[in-house]
All heavy atoms as TSV, in Angstrom:
chain	resi	resn	atom	element	x	y	z
A	1	MET	N	N	0.852	-1.183	0.000
A	1	MET	CA	C	0.000	0.000	0.000
A	1	MET	C	C	0.891	1.237	0.000
A	1	MET	O	O	1.826	1.331	0.783
A	1	MET	CB	C	-0.887	0.004	1.255
A	1	MET	CG	C	-1.697	1.264	1.434
A	1	MET	SD	S	-2.737	1.224	2.909
A	1	MET	CE	C	-4.042	2.278	2.367
A	2	GLU	N	N	0.570	2.164	-0.876
A	2	GLU	CA	C	1.267	3.451	-0.906
A	2	GLU	C	C	0.340	4.475	-0.252
A	2	GLU	O	O	-0.753	4.742	-0.741
A	2	GLU	CB	C	1.577	3.861	-2.343
A	2	GLU	CG	C	2.256	5.209	-2.469
A	2	GLU	CD	C	3.704	5.213	-1.986
A	2	GLU	OE1	O	4.334	4.137	-1.939
A	2	GLU	OE2	O	4.205	6.302	-1.657
A	3	VAL	N	N	0.764	5.012	0.869
A	3	VAL	CA	C	-0.040	5.970	1.622
A	3	VAL	C	C	0.213	7.376	1.077
A	3	VAL	O	O	1.354	7.743	0.806
A	3	VAL	CB	C	0.301	5.890	3.125
A	3	VAL	CG1	C	-0.476	6.918	3.920
A	3	VAL	CG2	C	0.013	4.492	3.654
A	4	THR	N	N	-0.875	8.135	0.919
A	4	THR	CA	C	-0.779	9.522	0.463
A	4	THR	C	C	-1.587	10.403	1.417
A	4	THR	O	O	-2.267	9.901	2.310
A	4	THR	CB	C	-1.355	9.690	-0.959
A	4	THR	OG1	O	-2.780	9.495	-0.913
A	4	THR	CG2	C	-0.721	8.714	-1.940
A	5	ARG	N	N	-1.542	11.698	1.174
A	5	ARG	CA	C	-2.329	12.647	1.974
A	5	ARG	C	C	-3.825	12.343	1.854
A	5	ARG	O	O	-4.597	12.632	2.750
A	5	ARG	CB	C	-2.074	14.073	1.493
A	5	ARG	CG	C	-0.673	14.556	1.682
A	5	ARG	CD	C	-0.425	15.866	0.939
A	5	ARG	NE	N	-1.192	16.958	1.482
A	5	ARG	CZ	C	-0.773	17.801	2.408
A	5	ARG	NH1	N	0.454	17.687	2.881
A	5	ARG	NH2	N	-1.536	18.761	2.851
A	6	ASP	N	N	-4.226	11.759	0.719
A	6	ASP	CA	C	-5.629	11.466	0.463
A	6	ASP	C	C	-6.065	10.106	1.001
A	6	ASP	O	O	-7.254	9.777	0.941
A	6	ASP	CB	C	-5.916	11.532	-1.036
A	6	ASP	CG	C	-5.728	12.930	-1.603
A	6	ASP	OD1	O	-6.060	13.913	-0.899
A	6	ASP	OD2	O	-5.235	13.059	-2.735
A	7	SER	N	N	-5.122	9.315	1.496
A	7	SER	CA	C	-5.480	8.008	2.047
A	7	SER	C	C	-6.413	8.186	3.236
A	7	SER	O	O	-6.240	9.109	4.038
A	7	SER	CB	C	-4.231	7.246	2.492
A	7	SER	OG	O	-3.395	6.959	1.397
A	8	ILE	N	N	-7.376	7.295	3.342
A	8	ILE	CA	C	-8.342	7.331	4.448
A	8	ILE	C	C	-7.704	6.648	5.664
A	8	ILE	O	O	-7.142	5.555	5.555
A	8	ILE	CB	C	-9.655	6.624	4.033
A	8	ILE	CG1	C	-10.246	7.279	2.774
A	8	ILE	CG2	C	-10.655	6.616	5.179
A	8	ILE	CD1	C	-10.570	8.755	2.910
A	9	VAL	N	N	-7.805	7.306	6.801
A	9	VAL	CA	C	-7.182	6.803	8.033
A	9	VAL	C	C	-7.596	5.358	8.295
A	9	VAL	O	O	-6.760	4.500	8.585
A	9	VAL	CB	C	-7.535	7.713	9.239
A	9	VAL	CG1	C	-7.069	7.095	10.537
A	9	VAL	CG2	C	-6.932	9.106	9.046
A	10	GLY	N	N	-8.880	5.058	8.194
A	10	GLY	CA	C	-9.363	3.699	8.454
A	10	GLY	C	C	-8.774	2.679	7.502
A	10	GLY	O	O	-8.485	1.545	7.904
A	11	ASP	N	N	-8.576	3.058	6.239
A	11	ASP	CA	C	-7.982	2.135	5.262
A	11	ASP	C	C	-6.540	1.821	5.628
A	11	ASP	O	O	-6.099	0.676	5.503
A	11	ASP	CB	C	-8.038	2.729	3.852
A	11	ASP	CG	C	-9.456	2.851	3.308
A	11	ASP	OD1	O	-10.386	2.230	3.875
A	11	ASP	OD2	O	-9.631	3.588	2.316
A	12	VAL	N	N	-5.813	2.827	6.076
A	12	VAL	CA	C	-4.417	2.622	6.480
A	12	VAL	C	C	-4.368	1.691	7.695
A	12	VAL	O	O	-3.583	0.739	7.734
A	12	VAL	CB	C	-3.722	3.967	6.788
A	12	VAL	CG1	C	-2.310	3.743	7.323
A	12	VAL	CG2	C	-3.695	4.854	5.550
A	13	LEU	N	N	-5.226	1.937	8.667
A	13	LEU	CA	C	-5.259	1.103	9.871
A	13	LEU	C	C	-5.689	-0.328	9.554
A	13	LEU	O	O	-5.164	-1.277	10.141
A	13	LEU	CB	C	-6.195	1.713	10.909
A	13	LEU	CG	C	-5.728	3.040	11.503
A	13	LEU	CD1	C	-6.850	3.666	12.320
A	13	LEU	CD2	C	-4.489	2.847	12.350
A	14	ASP	N	N	-6.637	-0.477	8.631
A	14	ASP	CA	C	-7.072	-1.822	8.241
A	14	ASP	C	C	-5.969	-2.570	7.514
A	14	ASP	O	O	-5.827	-3.784	7.674
A	14	ASP	CB	C	-8.323	-1.757	7.365
A	14	ASP	CG	C	-9.564	-1.325	8.134
A	14	ASP	OD1	O	-9.546	-1.379	9.382
A	14	ASP	OD2	O	-10.548	-0.924	7.483
A	15	PHE	N	N	-5.171	-1.850	6.727
A	15	PHE	CA	C	-4.069	-2.475	6.002
A	15	PHE	C	C	-3.001	-2.970	6.967
A	15	PHE	O	O	-2.478	-4.072	6.818
A	15	PHE	CB	C	-3.469	-1.490	4.996
A	15	PHE	CG	C	-2.338	-2.066	4.201
A	15	PHE	CD1	C	-2.580	-2.932	3.153
A	15	PHE	CD2	C	-1.023	-1.749	4.510
A	15	PHE	CE1	C	-1.534	-3.489	2.424
A	15	PHE	CE2	C	0.024	-2.291	3.793
A	15	PHE	CZ	C	-0.223	-3.164	2.739
A	16	ASP	N	N	-2.679	-2.145	7.965
A	16	ASP	CA	C	-1.673	-2.524	8.956
A	16	ASP	C	C	-1.971	-1.791	10.260
A	16	ASP	O	O	-1.707	-0.590	10.377
A	16	ASP	CB	C	-0.271	-2.173	8.460
A	16	ASP	CG	C	0.840	-2.732	9.347
A	16	ASP	OD1	O	0.622	-2.844	10.586
A	16	ASP	OD2	O	1.908	-3.055	8.833
A	17	SER	N	N	-2.502	-2.506	11.213
A	17	SER	CA	C	-2.903	-1.886	12.484
A	17	SER	C	C	-1.714	-1.314	13.254
A	17	SER	O	O	-1.896	-0.436	14.104
A	17	SER	CB	C	-3.653	-2.899	13.355
A	17	SER	OG	O	-2.815	-3.999	13.682
A	18	GLU	N	N	-0.505	-1.764	12.951
A	18	GLU	CA	C	0.677	-1.228	13.633
A	18	GLU	C	C	0.934	0.239	13.285
A	18	GLU	O	O	1.688	0.918	13.984
A	18	GLU	CB	C	1.916	-2.061	13.308
A	18	GLU	CG	C	1.889	-3.448	13.929
A	18	GLU	CD	C	3.161	-4.205	13.630
A	18	GLU	OE1	O	4.244	-3.711	13.988
A	18	GLU	OE2	O	3.073	-5.291	13.023
A	19	THR	N	N	0.303	0.745	12.223
A	19	THR	CA	C	0.477	2.153	11.863
A	19	THR	C	C	-0.199	3.076	12.873
A	19	THR	O	O	0.089	4.273	12.895
A	19	THR	CB	C	-0.063	2.452	10.448
A	19	THR	OG1	O	-1.456	2.124	10.396
A	19	THR	CG2	C	0.696	1.673	9.384
A	20	ALA	N	N	-1.054	2.538	13.723
A	20	ALA	CA	C	-1.735	3.353	14.745
A	20	ALA	C	C	-0.731	4.115	15.604
A	20	ALA	O	O	-0.998	5.246	16.015
A	20	ALA	CB	C	-2.619	2.473	15.624
A	21	GLN	N	N	0.442	3.521	15.834
A	21	GLN	CA	C	1.459	4.176	16.669
A	21	GLN	C	C	1.824	5.558	16.138
A	21	GLN	O	O	2.071	6.476	16.916
A	21	GLN	CB	C	2.706	3.306	16.771
A	21	GLN	CG	C	3.431	3.116	15.444
A	21	GLN	CD	C	4.610	2.179	15.521
A	21	GLN	OE1	O	5.411	2.265	16.440
A	21	GLN	NE2	N	4.737	1.276	14.557
A	22	PHE	N	N	1.839	5.731	14.824
A	22	PHE	CA	C	2.231	7.014	14.241
A	22	PHE	C	C	1.139	8.067	14.402
A	22	PHE	O	O	1.427	9.244	14.572
A	22	PHE	CB	C	2.614	6.838	12.776
A	22	PHE	CG	C	3.731	5.847	12.596
A	22	PHE	CD1	C	3.488	4.598	12.057
A	22	PHE	CD2	C	5.013	6.153	13.013
A	22	PHE	CE1	C	4.512	3.670	11.922
A	22	PHE	CE2	C	6.047	5.242	12.887
A	22	PHE	CZ	C	5.792	3.991	12.338
A	23	PHE	N	N	-0.113	7.620	14.379
A	23	PHE	CA	C	-1.221	8.537	14.635
A	23	PHE	C	C	-1.225	8.942	16.115
A	23	PHE	O	O	-1.399	10.111	16.443
A	23	PHE	CB	C	-2.553	7.899	14.253
A	23	PHE	CG	C	-2.699	7.641	12.776
A	23	PHE	CD1	C	-2.480	6.382	12.241
A	23	PHE	CD2	C	-3.047	8.673	11.913
A	23	PHE	CE1	C	-2.617	6.143	10.884
A	23	PHE	CE2	C	-3.184	8.450	10.550
A	23	PHE	CZ	C	-2.965	7.181	10.036
A	24	PHE	N	N	-1.010	7.969	16.993
A	24	PHE	CA	C	-0.967	8.265	18.434
A	24	PHE	C	C	0.164	9.238	18.771
A	24	PHE	O	O	-0.010	10.119	19.604
A	24	PHE	CB	C	-0.791	6.988	19.256
A	24	PHE	CG	C	-1.979	6.066	19.246
A	24	PHE	CD1	C	-1.805	4.698	19.270
A	24	PHE	CD2	C	-3.273	6.562	19.245
A	24	PHE	CE1	C	-2.901	3.830	19.280
A	24	PHE	CE2	C	-4.374	5.706	19.248
A	24	PHE	CZ	C	-4.173	4.336	19.269
A	25	GLU	N	N	1.325	9.066	18.127
A	25	GLU	CA	C	2.489	9.914	18.404
A	25	GLU	C	C	2.204	11.398	18.187
A	25	GLU	O	O	2.820	12.240	18.838
A	25	GLU	CB	C	3.671	9.516	17.508
A	25	GLU	CG	C	4.389	8.266	17.928
A	25	GLU	CD	C	5.483	7.864	16.944
A	25	GLU	OE1	O	5.730	8.594	15.953
A	25	GLU	OE2	O	6.078	6.793	17.168
A	26	ILE	N	N	1.313	11.710	17.268
A	26	ILE	CA	C	1.039	13.123	16.992
A	26	ILE	C	C	-0.296	13.581	17.585
A	26	ILE	O	O	-0.833	14.614	17.197
A	26	ILE	CB	C	1.119	13.438	15.482
A	26	ILE	CG1	C	0.103	12.637	14.696
A	26	ILE	CG2	C	2.521	13.208	14.965
A	26	ILE	CD1	C	0.020	13.049	13.228
A	27	GLY	N	N	-0.800	12.804	18.538
A	27	GLY	CA	C	-1.982	13.236	19.279
A	27	GLY	C	C	-3.314	12.798	18.720
A	27	GLY	O	O	-4.354	13.272	19.179
A	28	MET	N	N	-3.313	11.924	17.727
A	28	MET	CA	C	-4.573	11.424	17.185
A	28	MET	C	C	-5.003	10.192	17.977
A	28	MET	O	O	-4.751	9.065	17.582
A	28	MET	CB	C	-4.424	11.088	15.702
A	28	MET	CG	C	-4.205	12.274	14.833
A	28	MET	SD	S	-4.153	11.767	13.098
A	28	MET	CE	C	-3.557	13.268	12.352
A	29	HIS	N	N	-5.653	10.436	19.100
A	29	HIS	CA	C	-6.071	9.343	19.984
A	29	HIS	C	C	-7.514	8.925	19.723
A	29	HIS	O	O	-8.059	8.121	20.461
A	29	HIS	CB	C	-5.887	9.759	21.445
A	29	HIS	CG	C	-4.461	10.068	21.773
A	29	HIS	ND1	N	-3.518	9.091	21.968
A	29	HIS	CD2	C	-3.817	11.246	21.892
A	29	HIS	CE1	C	-2.355	9.654	22.206
A	29	HIS	NE2	N	-2.502	10.965	22.167
A	30	CYS	N	N	-8.120	9.470	18.686
A	30	CYS	CA	C	-9.528	9.219	18.399
A	30	CYS	C	C	-9.707	8.188	17.290
A	30	CYS	O	O	-10.703	8.212	16.569
A	30	CYS	CB	C	-10.208	10.533	18.011
A	30	CYS	SG	S	-9.354	11.409	16.673
A	31	LEU	N	N	-8.787	7.277	17.131
A	31	LEU	CA	C	-8.819	6.341	16.010
A	31	LEU	C	C	-9.990	5.379	16.042
A	31	LEU	O	O	-10.357	4.823	15.019
A	31	LEU	CB	C	-7.500	5.557	15.940
A	31	LEU	CG	C	-6.254	6.403	15.702
A	31	LEU	CD1	C	-5.027	5.511	15.665
A	31	LEU	CD2	C	-6.372	7.217	14.440
A	32	GLY	N	N	-10.597	5.190	17.195
A	32	GLY	CA	C	-11.747	4.308	17.294
A	32	GLY	C	C	-13.042	4.981	16.883
A	32	GLY	O	O	-14.065	4.328	16.685
A	33	CYS	N	N	-13.018	6.279	16.731
A	33	CYS	CA	C	-14.214	7.040	16.371
A	33	CYS	C	C	-14.534	6.819	14.895
A	33	CYS	O	O	-13.653	6.977	14.051
A	33	CYS	CB	C	-13.962	8.523	16.647
A	33	CYS	SG	S	-15.238	9.608	16.018
A	34	PRO	N	N	-15.767	6.471	14.575
A	34	PRO	CA	C	-16.121	6.243	13.168
A	34	PRO	C	C	-15.832	7.451	12.274
A	34	PRO	O	O	-15.428	7.285	11.126
A	34	PRO	CB	C	-17.622	5.960	13.213
A	34	PRO	CG	C	-17.879	5.466	14.591
A	34	PRO	CD	C	-16.877	6.182	15.470
A	35	ALA	N	N	-16.012	8.647	12.780
A	35	ALA	CA	C	-15.762	9.841	11.967
A	35	ALA	C	C	-14.285	9.956	11.609
A	35	ALA	O	O	-13.933	10.262	10.470
A	35	ALA	CB	C	-16.230	11.095	12.697
A	36	SER	N	N	-13.402	9.712	12.570
A	36	SER	CA	C	-11.971	9.859	12.292
A	36	SER	C	C	-11.488	8.796	11.318
A	36	SER	O	O	-10.599	9.059	10.511
A	36	SER	CB	C	-11.148	9.792	13.581
A	36	SER	OG	O	-11.138	8.486	14.106
A	37	ARG	N	N	-12.051	7.617	11.355
A	37	ARG	CA	C	-11.645	6.542	10.439
A	37	ARG	C	C	-12.005	6.869	8.998
A	37	ARG	O	O	-11.420	6.325	8.079
A	37	ARG	CB	C	-12.263	5.214	10.859
A	37	ARG	CG	C	-11.635	4.658	12.127
A	37	ARG	CD	C	-12.144	3.278	12.454
A	37	ARG	NE	N	-11.986	2.328	11.375
A	37	ARG	CZ	C	-10.915	1.552	11.177
A	37	ARG	NH1	N	-9.901	1.639	11.993
A	37	ARG	NH2	N	-10.868	0.715	10.181
A	38	GLY	N	N	-12.970	7.764	8.789
A	38	GLY	CA	C	-13.395	8.114	7.444
A	38	GLY	C	C	-12.708	9.341	6.875
A	38	GLY	O	O	-12.952	9.717	5.733
A	39	GLU	N	N	-11.853	9.956	7.663
A	39	GLU	CA	C	-11.141	11.158	7.214
A	39	GLU	C	C	-9.893	10.783	6.431
A	39	GLU	O	O	-9.280	9.752	6.682
A	39	GLU	CB	C	-10.677	12.001	8.403
A	39	GLU	CG	C	-11.770	12.664	9.174
A	39	GLU	CD	C	-11.230	13.489	10.331
A	39	GLU	OE1	O	-10.222	13.094	10.956
A	39	GLU	OE2	O	-11.834	14.519	10.605
A	40	SER	N	N	-9.506	11.674	5.533
A	40	SER	CA	C	-8.211	11.500	4.873
A	40	SER	C	C	-7.121	11.880	5.870
A	40	SER	O	O	-7.387	12.585	6.859
A	40	SER	CB	C	-8.101	12.392	3.635
A	40	SER	OG	O	-8.037	13.752	4.021
A	41	ILE	N	N	-5.917	11.445	5.618
A	41	ILE	CA	C	-4.796	11.818	6.477
A	41	ILE	C	C	-4.646	13.337	6.478
A	41	ILE	O	O	-4.414	13.947	7.520
A	41	ILE	CB	C	-3.500	11.112	6.034
A	41	ILE	CG1	C	-3.585	9.628	6.381
A	41	ILE	CG2	C	-2.273	11.765	6.665
A	41	ILE	CD1	C	-2.387	8.805	5.981
A	42	GLU	N	N	-4.821	13.956	5.321
A	42	GLU	CA	C	-4.696	15.406	5.239
A	42	GLU	C	C	-5.733	16.099	6.128
A	42	GLU	O	O	-5.406	17.035	6.863
A	42	GLU	CB	C	-4.857	15.868	3.792
A	42	GLU	CG	C	-4.680	17.353	3.615
A	42	GLU	CD	C	-4.681	17.765	2.155
A	42	GLU	OE1	O	-5.300	17.085	1.320
A	42	GLU	OE2	O	-4.023	18.777	1.861
A	43	MET	N	N	-6.975	15.642	6.083
A	43	MET	CA	C	-8.022	16.246	6.913
A	43	MET	C	C	-7.745	16.038	8.398
A	43	MET	O	O	-7.890	16.958	9.202
A	43	MET	CB	C	-9.388	15.649	6.551
A	43	MET	CG	C	-9.890	16.069	5.189
A	43	MET	SD	S	-11.346	15.154	4.550
A	43	MET	CE	C	-12.281	14.766	5.981
A	44	ALA	N	N	-7.342	14.826	8.760
A	44	ALA	CA	C	-7.075	14.518	10.164
A	44	ALA	C	C	-5.911	15.359	10.691
A	44	ALA	O	O	-5.967	15.869	11.817
A	44	ALA	CB	C	-6.776	13.031	10.323
A	45	CYS	N	N	-4.879	15.512	9.891
A	45	CYS	CA	C	-3.729	16.315	10.311
A	45	CYS	C	C	-4.102	17.782	10.447
A	45	CYS	O	O	-3.635	18.465	11.361
A	45	CYS	CB	C	-2.570	16.142	9.339
A	45	CYS	SG	S	-1.705	14.572	9.533
A	46	ALA	N	N	-4.952	18.273	9.574
A	46	ALA	CA	C	-5.387	19.673	9.656
A	46	ALA	C	C	-6.135	19.925	10.962
A	46	ALA	O	O	-5.889	20.923	11.646
A	46	ALA	CB	C	-6.265	20.022	8.461
A	47	VAL	N	N	-7.003	19.002	11.334
A	47	VAL	CA	C	-7.770	19.132	12.578
A	47	VAL	C	C	-6.839	19.136	13.791
A	47	VAL	O	O	-7.077	19.850	14.761
A	47	VAL	CB	C	-8.815	17.994	12.697
A	47	VAL	CG1	C	-9.426	17.926	14.081
A	47	VAL	CG2	C	-9.892	18.162	11.641
A	48	HIS	N	N	-5.784	18.338	13.722
A	48	HIS	CA	C	-4.871	18.192	14.855
A	48	HIS	C	C	-3.641	19.084	14.755
A	48	HIS	O	O	-2.729	18.971	15.578
A	48	HIS	CB	C	-4.455	16.726	15.006
A	48	HIS	CG	C	-5.582	15.844	15.439
A	48	HIS	ND1	N	-5.928	15.682	16.760
A	48	HIS	CD2	C	-6.472	15.111	14.730
A	48	HIS	CE1	C	-6.966	14.875	16.840
A	48	HIS	NE2	N	-7.319	14.519	15.622
A	49	GLY	N	N	-3.580	19.938	13.745
A	49	GLY	CA	C	-2.459	20.861	13.616
A	49	GLY	C	C	-1.136	20.178	13.347
A	49	GLY	O	O	-0.095	20.605	13.859
A	50	GLN	N	N	-1.166	19.113	12.545
A	50	GLN	CA	C	0.043	18.342	12.263
A	50	GLN	C	C	0.391	18.387	10.779
A	50	GLN	O	O	-0.438	18.721	9.938
A	50	GLN	CB	C	-0.155	16.887	12.701
A	50	GLN	CG	C	-0.426	16.729	14.182
A	50	GLN	CD	C	0.755	17.141	15.036
A	50	GLN	OE1	O	1.910	16.906	14.678
A	50	GLN	NE2	N	0.485	17.752	16.170
A	51	ASP	N	N	1.615	18.031	10.459
A	51	ASP	CA	C	2.122	18.016	9.088
A	51	ASP	C	C	1.767	16.685	8.424
A	51	ASP	O	O	2.312	15.641	8.778
A	51	ASP	CB	C	3.637	18.222	9.120
A	51	ASP	CG	C	4.274	18.259	7.750
A	51	ASP	OD1	O	3.604	17.949	6.744
A	51	ASP	OD2	O	5.461	18.608	7.684
A	52	ALA	N	N	0.855	16.735	7.465
A	52	ALA	CA	C	0.401	15.516	6.793
A	52	ALA	C	C	1.534	14.833	6.035
A	52	ALA	O	O	1.637	13.603	6.041
A	52	ALA	CB	C	-0.749	15.837	5.848
A	53	ASP	N	N	2.387	15.622	5.391
A	53	ASP	CA	C	3.488	15.033	4.622
A	53	ASP	C	C	4.454	14.267	5.518
A	53	ASP	O	O	4.928	13.190	5.154
A	53	ASP	CB	C	4.239	16.108	3.835
A	53	ASP	CG	C	3.383	16.704	2.719
A	53	ASP	OD1	O	2.607	15.942	2.091
A	53	ASP	OD2	O	3.487	17.915	2.482
A	54	ALA	N	N	4.732	14.796	6.681
A	54	ALA	CA	C	5.637	14.115	7.620
A	54	ALA	C	C	5.029	12.792	8.078
A	54	ALA	O	O	5.731	11.778	8.160
A	54	ALA	CB	C	5.928	15.013	8.817
A	55	LEU	N	N	3.730	12.791	8.359
A	55	LEU	CA	C	3.069	11.559	8.794
A	55	LEU	C	C	3.065	10.534	7.661
A	55	LEU	O	O	3.371	9.357	7.885
A	55	LEU	CB	C	1.642	11.853	9.264
A	55	LEU	CG	C	0.815	10.639	9.687
A	55	LEU	CD1	C	1.498	9.874	10.825
A	55	LEU	CD2	C	-0.587	11.068	10.094
A	56	VAL	N	N	2.735	10.963	6.467
A	56	VAL	CA	C	2.722	10.066	5.308
A	56	VAL	C	C	4.104	9.454	5.102
A	56	VAL	O	O	4.230	8.248	4.874
A	56	VAL	CB	C	2.243	10.822	4.049
A	56	VAL	CG1	C	2.545	10.036	2.780
A	56	VAL	CG2	C	0.755	11.130	4.147
A	57	ASP	N	N	5.140	10.271	5.191
A	57	ASP	CA	C	6.508	9.760	5.033
A	57	ASP	C	C	6.843	8.704	6.074
A	57	ASP	O	O	7.405	7.658	5.751
A	57	ASP	CB	C	7.523	10.900	5.105
A	57	ASP	CG	C	7.484	11.813	3.886
A	57	ASP	OD1	O	6.879	11.435	2.860
A	57	ASP	OD2	O	8.058	12.922	3.974
A	58	LYS	N	N	6.489	8.965	7.330
A	58	LYS	CA	C	6.776	8.001	8.406
A	58	LYS	C	C	6.069	6.681	8.160
A	58	LYS	O	O	6.643	5.609	8.332
A	58	LYS	CB	C	6.313	8.557	9.757
A	58	LYS	CG	C	7.315	9.345	10.503
A	58	LYS	CD	C	6.781	9.638	11.888
A	58	LYS	CE	C	7.842	10.234	12.756
A	58	LYS	NZ	N	7.355	10.495	14.114
A	59	ILE	N	N	4.796	6.769	7.783
A	59	ILE	CA	C	4.022	5.541	7.564
A	59	ILE	C	C	4.582	4.759	6.381
A	59	ILE	O	O	4.749	3.537	6.463
A	59	ILE	CB	C	2.530	5.865	7.375
A	59	ILE	CG1	C	1.938	6.406	8.685
A	59	ILE	CG2	C	1.761	4.629	6.912
A	59	ILE	CD1	C	0.530	6.953	8.567
A	60	ASN	N	N	4.892	5.442	5.288
A	60	ASN	CA	C	5.435	4.743	4.119
A	60	ASN	C	C	6.798	4.121	4.406
A	60	ASN	O	O	7.078	3.007	3.953
A	60	ASN	CB	C	5.506	5.686	2.913
A	60	ASN	CG	C	4.160	5.849	2.242
A	60	ASN	OD1	O	3.385	4.894	2.146
A	60	ASN	ND2	N	3.862	7.047	1.798
A	61	GLU	N	N	7.639	4.816	5.172
A	61	GLU	CA	C	8.933	4.245	5.552
A	61	GLU	C	C	8.733	2.977	6.392
A	61	GLU	O	O	9.426	1.983	6.202
A	61	GLU	CB	C	9.764	5.268	6.320
A	61	GLU	CG	C	10.318	6.366	5.451
A	61	GLU	CD	C	10.998	7.479	6.261
A	61	GLU	OE1	O	11.312	7.258	7.451
A	61	GLU	OE2	O	11.190	8.559	5.689
A	62	PHE	N	N	7.799	3.042	7.327
A	62	PHE	CA	C	7.507	1.897	8.181
A	62	PHE	C	C	7.007	0.707	7.336
A	62	PHE	O	O	7.494	-0.413	7.501
A	62	PHE	CB	C	6.456	2.285	9.223
A	62	PHE	CG	C	5.942	1.137	10.033
A	62	PHE	CD1	C	6.711	0.559	11.020
A	62	PHE	CD2	C	4.680	0.616	9.794
A	62	PHE	CE1	C	6.243	-0.513	11.771
A	62	PHE	CE2	C	4.186	-0.438	10.540
A	62	PHE	CZ	C	4.975	-1.014	11.524
A	63	LEU	N	N	6.069	0.958	6.446
A	63	LEU	CA	C	5.533	-0.125	5.619
A	63	LEU	C	C	6.596	-0.698	4.706
A	63	LEU	O	O	6.664	-1.922	4.523
A	63	LEU	CB	C	4.336	0.379	4.809
A	63	LEU	CG	C	3.091	0.771	5.631
A	63	LEU	CD1	C	2.023	1.359	4.709
A	63	LEU	CD2	C	2.546	-0.424	6.402
A	64	ALA	N	N	7.459	0.150	4.154
A	64	ALA	CA	C	8.545	-0.326	3.293
A	64	ALA	C	C	9.534	-1.183	4.063
A	64	ALA	O	O	10.048	-2.167	3.548
A	64	ALA	CB	C	9.254	0.854	2.638
A	65	SER	N	N	9.777	-0.828	5.323
A	65	SER	CA	C	10.738	-1.579	6.133
A	65	SER	C	C	10.221	-2.984	6.433
A	65	SER	O	O	11.015	-3.903	6.657
A	65	SER	CB	C	11.046	-0.847	7.441
A	65	SER	OG	O	9.963	-0.946	8.355
A	66	LYS	N	N	8.922	-3.164	6.435
A	66	LYS	CA	C	8.345	-4.477	6.714
A	66	LYS	C	C	8.465	-5.406	5.504
A	66	LYS	O	O	8.410	-6.613	5.667
A	66	LYS	CB	C	6.882	-4.335	7.114
A	66	LYS	CG	C	6.726	-3.657	8.466
A	66	LYS	CD	C	5.279	-3.546	8.870
A	66	LYS	CE	C	4.833	-4.851	9.464
A	66	LYS	NZ	N	3.521	-4.788	10.070
A	67	LYS	N	N	8.634	-4.828	4.315
A	67	LYS	CA	C	8.785	-5.634	3.099
A	67	LYS	C	C	10.184	-6.213	2.999
A	67	LYS	O	O	10.365	-7.244	2.389
A	67	LYS	CB	C	8.518	-4.770	1.854
A	67	LYS	CG	C	7.095	-4.387	1.661
A	67	LYS	CD	C	6.977	-3.584	0.383
A	67	LYS	CE	C	5.600	-3.008	0.196
A	67	LYS	NZ	N	5.530	-2.198	-1.031
A	68	ALA	N	N	11.139	-5.509	3.564
A	68	ALA	CA	C	12.548	-5.916	3.416
A	68	ALA	C	C	12.882	-7.167	4.180
A	68	ALA	O	O	12.258	-7.658	5.002
A	68	ALA	CB	C	13.451	-4.779	3.871
């Protein structure tokens, strides 16, 4: 899976639940909420005042490291 700013939070979590750690690290503790699972990473980061590109990079690096 290639994660982008437009990726839906719930889709990323469903693909690999271990990615939750990166959302928690930046204060997104509402991952169980149905509304937050339907948001794009960009929307969720905007609400929480975080850099969407930095989060996307971290998640993609993590997923790539699991392939190796």
